[in-house]
VEXLOMAR-435734 format. One line per 10 residues: number of its first residue (from 0); their letters; for each residue x, z, y of C-alpha. Coordinates in steps of 0.2 Angstrom, whole numbers. Layout:
NUM	A	X,Z,Y | ...
***
This chain:
0	MITTDIRRLQ	0,-1,0 | 6,-5,18 | 5,8,32 | 8,5,50 | 18,17,61 | 8,13,78 | 20,23,88 | 35,10,84 | 23,-4,91 | 18,4,107
10	PEDPTQAVAH	28,13,120 | 25,32,121 | 23,29,141 | 18,11,146 | 21,17,164 | 40,17,161 | 38,-3,158 | 36,-5,179 | 44,12,184 | 57,3,194
20	LDKATWAKVN	45,-10,203 | 41,-4,221 | 36,-13,237 | 53,-10,245 | 63,-15,230 | 52,-29,226 | 53,-36,245 | 73,-34,244 | 75,-45,227 | 64,-57,234
30	RALVRKAIAE	74,-58,249 | 89,-61,239 | 81,-74,229 | 73,-84,242 | 92,-85,250 | 99,-91,235 | 85,-104,232 | 88,-110,248 | 107,-109,246 | 108,-118,229
40	FSHEQVLQPA	93,-130,232 | 101,-137,248 | 119,-136,239 | 112,-149,227 | 102,-159,240 | 85,-156,232 | 80,-148,249 | 86,-154,266 | 87,-141,279 | 86,-146,297
50	LLDALPQRHG	99,-140,309 | 91,-131,326 | 106,-126,335 | 123,-118,335 | 127,-99,337 | 142,-98,348 | 141,-79,345 | 143,-80,326 | 158,-93,322 | 153,-106,312
60	FSRWRLDAPG	136,-101,311 | 119,-111,315 | 100,-110,315 | 91,-120,302 | 75,-124,299 | 66,-129,282 | 49,-136,282 | 36,-136,266 | 18,-143,266 | 4,-132,274
70	GIEYRFEAQP	12,-129,290 | 25,-118,282 | 41,-115,290 | 57,-105,285 | 71,-102,297 | 88,-94,294 | 106,-93,301 | 120,-101,289 | 137,-107,290 | 139,-123,279
80	MALRHWRIDA	156,-122,270 | 166,-133,258 | 158,-140,243 | 141,-141,253 | 141,-122,250 | 127,-113,260 | 133,-95,267 | 117,-89,273 | 113,-73,280 | 100,-66,269
90	ASISKRVAGV	93,-54,284 | 91,-69,296 | 77,-78,284 | 60,-78,291 | 44,-87,286 | 30,-92,296 | 14,-100,290 | 5,-107,305 | 15,-98,317 | 10,-81,307
100	EKPLDALLFI	25,-72,300 | 24,-70,281 | 34,-59,269 | 47,-68,258 | 40,-73,241 | 51,-81,228 | 38,-88,217 | 27,-93,232 | 43,-103,238 | 45,-112,222
110	IEFKDALGIK	26,-117,222 | 28,-122,241 | 42,-133,236 | 36,-140,218 | 36,-157,224 | 53,-158,231 | 60,-148,217 | 53,-162,205 | 46,-149,191 | 34,-157,179
120	PELLPVYLDE	17,-149,181 | 18,-143,163 | 34,-134,164 | 30,-126,181 | 23,-111,173 | 37,-109,162 | 50,-110,178 | 38,-98,187 | 39,-85,172 | 59,-87,173
130	ISSTLYGAAY	58,-83,191 | 47,-68,188 | 58,-61,174 | 73,-65,186 | 65,-54,199 | 60,-41,186 | 77,-39,181 | 85,-40,199 | 72,-25,204 | 78,-14,188
140	KQRKAAPSSA	96,-17,192 | 94,-11,210 | 85,3,205 | 96,9,190 | 108,22,192 | 126,12,192 | 143,15,197 | 148,8,215 | 161,-5,216 | 175,8,221
150	ELVDADFQTI	170,18,206 | 170,2,194 | 190,-1,199 | 193,13,186 | 179,11,174 | 180,6,157 | 176,-12,149 | 159,-10,144 | 153,1,159 | 159,-14,170
160	ESSMAEGHPG	149,-25,158 | 133,-17,159 | 135,-16,179 | 135,-34,182 | 121,-38,194 | 120,-56,197 | 121,-67,182 | 126,-84,184 | 129,-87,203 | 123,-105,203
170	FVANNGRLGF	106,-105,194 | 91,-99,203 | 81,-93,188 | 96,-86,179 | 88,-70,170 | 72,-77,162 | 74,-71,144 | 57,-77,140 | 51,-69,124 | 57,-50,127
180	DATDYRSYAP	44,-39,132 | 47,-23,144 | 53,-13,132 | 64,-26,124 | 71,-27,141 | 77,-10,140 | 83,-11,122 | 94,-27,122 | 96,-34,140 | 115,-32,145
190	EAGSRFALVW	112,-24,162 | 103,-10,152 | 117,-5,143 | 108,2,127 | 115,3,110 | 106,-5,95 | 109,-7,77 | 109,-25,69 | 97,-30,55 | 108,-34,39
200	LAVHRELAHF	100,-49,29 | 105,-56,12 | 104,-75,12 | 104,-86,-4 | 119,-98,-5 | 108,-112,-8 | 102,-113,9 | 117,-104,18 | 135,-106,20 | 150,-95,25
210	ACVSSVDYEG	165,-101,35 | 181,-93,40 | 198,-95,46 | 212,-97,32 | 217,-78,35 | 201,-72,32 | 192,-72,14 | 172,-67,11 | 174,-51,1 | 187,-43,12
220	FIAGELGAHN	179,-48,29 | 161,-42,25 | 168,-26,16 | 178,-23,33 | 161,-26,43 | 149,-18,33 | 160,-6,25 | 163,-6,5 | 151,7,3 | 137,-3,11
230	VTRYRRELAD	142,-19,0 | 140,-9,-16 | 124,-2,-10 | 116,-18,-5 | 122,-27,-21 | 115,-14,-31 | 97,-17,-21 | 99,-35,-24 | 102,-31,-43 | 88,-19,-43
240	QGLAPEDYLF	76,-33,-37 | 80,-43,-52 | 92,-56,-41 | 110,-60,-44 | 120,-52,-30 | 134,-66,-32 | 121,-79,-26 | 119,-70,-9 | 128,-69,6 | 127,-55,19
250	MPAHPWQWFN	123,-58,37 | 118,-48,53 | 103,-54,64 | 98,-47,81 | 82,-34,78 | 72,-44,89 | 75,-61,81 | 71,-52,64 | 54,-44,71 | 48,-59,81
260	KLSIAFASDV	55,-74,73 | 63,-72,55 | 50,-61,46 | 36,-74,51 | 44,-92,53 | 55,-88,37 | 40,-78,28 | 42,-92,15 | 59,-89,12 | 56,-68,12
270	AQRHIVCLGT	43,-71,-1 | 54,-81,-12 | 68,-70,-10 | 80,-83,-2 | 81,-70,13 | 81,-52,9 | 81,-38,22 | 93,-26,17 | 91,-12,33 | 101,-9,49
280	SDDHYVAQQS	119,-7,53 | 129,9,53 | 137,4,69 | 129,2,87 | 131,-12,98 | 128,-16,116 | 124,-33,123 | 136,-43,134 | 132,-53,148 | 129,-69,137
290	IRTYFNADRQ	114,-58,129 | 115,-64,111 | 134,-58,109 | 136,-40,105 | 151,-27,107 | 154,-15,95 | 151,2,104 | 156,13,89 | 171,5,85 | 178,-6,97
300	NKHYVKTSLS	192,-14,88 | 180,-22,75 | 173,-39,79 | 159,-45,91 | 144,-52,82 | 135,-67,91 | 118,-72,83 | 104,-84,85 | 90,-75,98 | 76,-88,102
310	ILNMGFMRGL	72,-82,119 | 71,-95,133 | 84,-92,145 | 92,-102,158 | 86,-119,152 | 89,-115,133 | 82,-107,118 | 97,-96,113 | 99,-102,95 | 115,-106,84
320	SPYYMAGTPA	115,-122,74 | 119,-119,55 | 129,-135,56 | 140,-131,71 | 143,-113,62 | 150,-123,48 | 165,-130,58 | 166,-116,71 | 181,-105,62 | 190,-121,60
330	INEWIDRLVR	189,-126,79 | 195,-109,83 | 209,-109,72 | 215,-126,78 | 213,-122,96 | 222,-105,93 | 238,-113,85 | 238,-126,100 | 238,-111,112 | 250,-101,104
340	EDATLRSHGF	263,-116,102 | 262,-121,118 | 277,-113,129 | 267,-115,146 | 252,-107,140 | 262,-94,132 | 272,-89,147 | 256,-87,156 | 249,-75,144 | 233,-86,139
350	SILREVASVG	225,-84,123 | 209,-87,115 | 197,-74,106 | 195,-83,89 | 177,-84,82 | 186,-81,64 | 169,-81,53 | 152,-88,52 | 135,-89,42 | 122,-102,45
360	FRNRYYEAAI	105,-103,36 | 94,-119,36 | 75,-118,37 | 69,-131,24 | 53,-133,33 | 58,-138,51 | 73,-148,43 | 60,-159,33 | 49,-160,48 | 58,-164,64
370	ASDTPYKKML	73,-177,62 | 80,-173,82 | 89,-158,87 | 77,-144,90 | 78,-124,93 | 68,-122,76 | 83,-128,66 | 94,-114,75 | 84,-98,71 | 97,-90,59
380	SCLWRESPVE	116,-90,61 | 129,-80,66 | 148,-78,70 | 160,-64,72 | 173,-65,86 | 190,-56,89 | 189,-39,100 | 202,-39,114 | 203,-21,114 | 219,-22,100
390	RLATGERLMT	227,-34,112 | 230,-22,124 | 247,-15,129 | 250,2,136 | 243,2,155 | 233,-14,153 | 214,-13,155 | 200,-26,152 | 187,-32,164 | 174,-48,163
400	MAALLHVDSD	181,-62,177 | 162,-61,183 | 167,-45,190 | 176,-54,204 | 159,-59,212 | 151,-43,209 | 143,-33,224 | 136,-17,221 | 117,-12,227 | 124,-5,243
410	GRALLPELVR	133,-23,248 | 150,-18,243 | 161,-29,234 | 172,-26,219 | 186,-40,222 | 192,-31,238 | 193,-14,230 | 205,-21,216 | 215,-29,230 | 217,-12,240
420	RSGLPAHEWL	220,-2,225 | 234,-15,219 | 243,-12,235 | 247,-31,236 | 243,-43,251 | 228,-52,246 | 237,-69,246 | 249,-62,233 | 233,-55,222 | 224,-71,224
430	GRYLRAYLVP	240,-80,220 | 244,-70,204 | 225,-73,199 | 226,-90,200 | 242,-92,190 | 233,-83,176 | 218,-93,176 | 219,-109,185 | 236,-114,179 | 230,-114,159
440	LLHCFYAHDL	215,-124,163 | 226,-136,171 | 238,-137,158 | 226,-138,143 | 217,-153,152 | 233,-162,157 | 243,-159,142 | 230,-159,127 | 214,-167,134 | 207,-150,130
450	TFMPHGENLI	192,-141,140 | 182,-126,140 | 166,-118,148 | 178,-107,160 | 164,-98,170 | 164,-80,175 | 157,-71,160 | 168,-82,147 | 184,-76,154 | 191,-58,151
460	MVLQQHVPAR	205,-52,163 | 219,-42,157 | 223,-30,172 | 239,-22,176 | 238,-10,191 | 221,-18,195 | 230,-35,196 | 225,-49,184 | 241,-52,172 | 233,-63,159
470	LIMKDIAEES	217,-71,155 | 207,-72,138 | 196,-86,134 | 180,-83,123 | 165,-94,118 | 176,-107,111 | 168,-118,97 | 152,-122,105 | 159,-124,123 | 176,-132,120
480	AVLNKDAQLP	180,-152,120 | 194,-164,118 | 191,-177,131 | 199,-191,121 | 187,-200,108 | 202,-206,99 | 211,-190,98 | 219,-188,80 | 209,-172,72 | 207,-166,56
490	DDIRRLAVDV	190,-172,49 | 183,-153,50 | 185,-153,69 | 181,-170,73 | 166,-165,83 | 178,-158,96 | 183,-176,102 | 170,-183,114 | 168,-199,124 | 167,-196,143
500	PEDFKLLAIF	167,-207,156 | 185,-208,166 | 177,-201,182 | 168,-187,173 | 183,-179,165 | 190,-168,180 | 173,-162,182 | 177,-150,168 | 188,-141,181 | 180,-148,198
510	IDVFDGFFRH	162,-143,193 | 164,-128,181 | 179,-119,192 | 179,-125,210 | 159,-129,211 | 153,-115,198 | 165,-101,203 | 177,-104,218 | 165,-108,231 | 155,-91,228
520	LNQLLLDHGV	171,-82,227 | 177,-89,243 | 161,-84,252 | 164,-67,246 | 182,-66,253 | 174,-71,270 | 159,-58,270 | 171,-45,265 | 185,-48,277 | 199,-53,264
530	TAHEDEFWSL	200,-70,271 | 198,-75,290 | 194,-93,286 | 189,-103,270 | 203,-114,269 | 215,-100,268 | 208,-98,248 | 208,-117,245 | 225,-118,252 | 231,-105,239
540	VAACAAEYQA	221,-115,225 | 231,-131,231 | 248,-122,230 | 245,-116,213 | 241,-134,207 | 256,-141,216 | 266,-129,208 | 261,-133,191 | 263,-150,194 | 280,-149,201
550	AHPQLAHKFE	284,-139,185 | 279,-153,173 | 286,-169,180 | 283,-176,160 | 264,-176,165 | 266,-187,181 | 257,-201,173 | 242,-190,169 | 242,-183,187 | 241,-198,194
560	RYDFFAPEFL	227,-204,182 | 216,-189,184 | 221,-184,203 | 218,-167,207 | 220,-169,226 | 208,-184,226 | 196,-185,242 | 181,-182,232 | 171,-180,215 | 155,-181,207
570	HSCLNRLQLA	143,-168,211 | 135,-162,194 | 120,-151,197 | 114,-137,186 | 97,-134,195 | 93,-151,193 | 96,-150,176 | 85,-135,174 | 71,-142,185 | 70,-157,175
580	NTMQMVNLAD	68,-147,158 | 66,-131,158 | 65,-130,139 | 81,-139,136 | 91,-144,150 | 105,-153,140 | 105,-164,125 | 119,-156,115 | 123,-172,105 | 125,-181,122
590	PAGSLRMAGH	130,-169,136 | 137,-180,147 | 122,-191,146 | 111,-177,153 | 120,-173,168 | 111,-174,186 | 120,-181,199 | 119,-178,218 | 133,-190,226 | 150,-185,228
600	LPNPIAKFRP	158,-168,235 | 173,-170,246 | 187,-160,238 | 191,-144,247 | 212,-146,243 | 213,-164,247 | 219,-159,263 | 232,-149,256 | 240,-164,245 | 258,-161,243
610	QRGAATTNRP	271,-173,249 | 281,-183,235 | 293,-172,228 | 287,-155,236 | 284,-140,225 | 273,-131,236 | 260,-133,249 | 261,-122,266 | 250,-106,263 | 242,-96,278
620	ALATA	246,-78,277 | 230,-69,271 | 222,-54,279 | 225,-37,272 | 209,-32,261
***
């Protein structure tokens, strides 16, 4: 007989689901999101603000106007910056309807400009749901007790991770997590910092596979993750059910995925014992910013776990392909060997966190029904990634690179605090950061045609005395590529080689680094008085690139072919992608073909092109933080 524990299905106090929602906080987060929407949609030329007049008392700032149908008018003060970046003063934004001032409302903003944004009517409610969820999460982050930026300077790795407030700096709807309810949010959202156990499953080898790097074997690896006593216990449970333990693989799943997807969508496999639920993990985990990756909070030297999590977030259902999982360890092993054997990358301390093992499970019904790529085929897979903790030397600390854009609820940024505590001049601190971050990316591209997805949360900084000493790249197999379709690669990693138009190749740095991270970093430097002019930062970027090129004359032909100091580059837009298809913004089988362009962006370092034979560009001194 089956009984139901209603206490598990209903929160004890439903008022806690909305305890962080109050009028003042809601107004604050709406103003912040309207500012971001105007800035990012204007950056991508989806919206076109009109210049009203300059503000001589605010150097570089002008007043701007943005009109929507129905007599709706927004006014704000902003400074246009390099890369068509809009530095908008959030406090200056006002809204009038037929001359009457109205409060800022991010949901209404999307509705007012829906025609300009080009969202299909059937997808508009989905996007509004993501905006609502983003606001809900922003209010929670405003109200929760979080360390200040000054306190984060000395905080541990996971405290910093759960304190990040913004999410992706470019996407407007960047915290959708559609599928989570309010209780799930507090249990599994990265900013909640809650610890939870994973669900362990036994999956039949007929429909599942295990893959690993050459230094790992299944038996030893699973014993290390589960504990030998649990392996023995679970095998006994399988045998007690009349099943052959040797026919099964053990794998973890996210508890939300188990209760909301797997137990229902895979009910046939559960009934036929292709999937057997074994219980929950002894160890507890905490979600990372990427939400479907979990850090072992009990034993930090053990592997991260990444699983399918079928929530809709930022234009994707967050699954993991069982087919990609089959090649994931081999790709990681190949890239790791390349990185370790390259003298330049070694000298900069650059490394990757290997995804050392994976399990993928195929759903027979969706496979038979749907020929194309679909999230329904990606609901049950997992991988294990190395922990960075054991790589630390004495005096070293870990910090997500996303922290360099962090601003606390009182408006204070973390980066100036790091610079101040380091005791270094700001230009020296930034120079060390650029050598640790930008040079390895340049070298991977020019020497090996290798690119990553190097946005903030995909990099872990190793700090020494509050200064980035070296960086560790993660999320390798799904987000790496060799931009040479003719590259001679082993058969099991051939999918790394992609055919990309020549003028798209450097976008891996221009868009992901310059547009995706540096333009936001540059505004933060200005907003907090670390620099006095935006060109100060770009001159440092140019100097770093010039120093790298001068040190590698053997790559001169590549530097000429892919000109890092070119006057302009194509503008590939992220929000345009999401607005076009909120459910799956990129066809992963043809990512280049999915891109949405908005003309060209002037290259902010073109003016600092080094003279032939010169090793560095002239750099202005930076203000002290």
